C-alpha positions in Angstrom: 10.9 9.2 2.6 12.5 8.2 -0.5 11.0 5.9 -3.1 14.6 4.8 -4.2 14.9 3.2 -7.4 11.9 0.3 -8.5 10.6 -1.1 -11.6 7.4 0.9 -13.0 5.0 -1.6 -12.3 5.8 -1.8 -8.3 6.0 2.0 -8.5 2.4 1.9 -9.8 1.2 -0.5 -7.4 2.8 1.3 -4.1 1.3 4.6 -5.6 -2.0 3.1 -5.7 -1.7 2.2 -2.0 -0.7 5.3 -1.3 -3.6 6.5 -3.2 -6.2 4.5 -1.6 -5.2 5.3 2.0 -5.4 9.1 1.3 -8.8 9.1 -0.5 -10.5 6.0 1.5 -8.7 5.2 4.5 -8.3 1.3 3.7 -7.0 -1.0 1.4 -6.7 -4.7 0.8 -4.5 -7.3 -1.1 -7.7 -8.1 -3.0 -7.6 -4.6 -4.3 -4.2 -4.8 -5.9 -4.6 -8.2 -6.8 -8.1 -7.5 -8.8 -7.0 -4.2 -10.5 -3.0 -5.3 -11.3 -3.7 -8.9 -11.7 -1.0 -9.9 -9.0 -0.6 -13.1 -7.1 -1.3 -13.2 -3.2 2.4 -13.7 -2.3 3.4 -10.4 -4.8 0.4 -8.4 -3.1 1.8 -9.2 0.3 5.1 -8.2 -0.7 3.9 -4.7 -1.9 2.5 -4.1 1.3 5.3 -5.2 3.3 7.7 -2.6 0.8 5.0 0.3 1.1 5.5 -0.1 5.2 8.9 0.1 4.8 9.0 3.0 2.8 6.1 5.0 5.2 5.9 2.6 8.5 3.5 4.8 10.2 1.0 5.3 7.1 -0.9 2.0 7.8 -1.7 -0.8 9.9 -3.3 -4.0 9.5 -6.7 -4.3 11.4 -7.1 -8.1 11.8 -10.8 -7.4 12.7 -11.7 -6.0 8.9 -8.9 -8.2 7.5 -7.7 -4.9 5.9 -4.9 -2.1 6.1 -6.2 1.1 7.3 -4.6 4.8 7.1 -2.3 5.2 10.3 -2.9 8.3 12.3 0.4 9.8 11.3 -0.2 9.4 7.5 1.4 11.5 4.9 1.4 11.1 1.2 4.4 9.3 -0.5 3.4 10.5 -3.9 1.5 13.8 -4.1 
């Protein structure tokens, strides 16, 4: 998995997604929006970008309305 070039702010948001999935097994848009002060569309884009980076790391649970850690999760940033 290559993280490629990205700006610092985006990198921090993607690292947070990776960390929270690893530690707690779930994350939602609200967590990113509250912590980073970003909009709903930006949070959605960050999740989309993370899914492109690590497609097996998370899946959206429609019942819980949150992203959950995938069964084949592997940290992108250790």
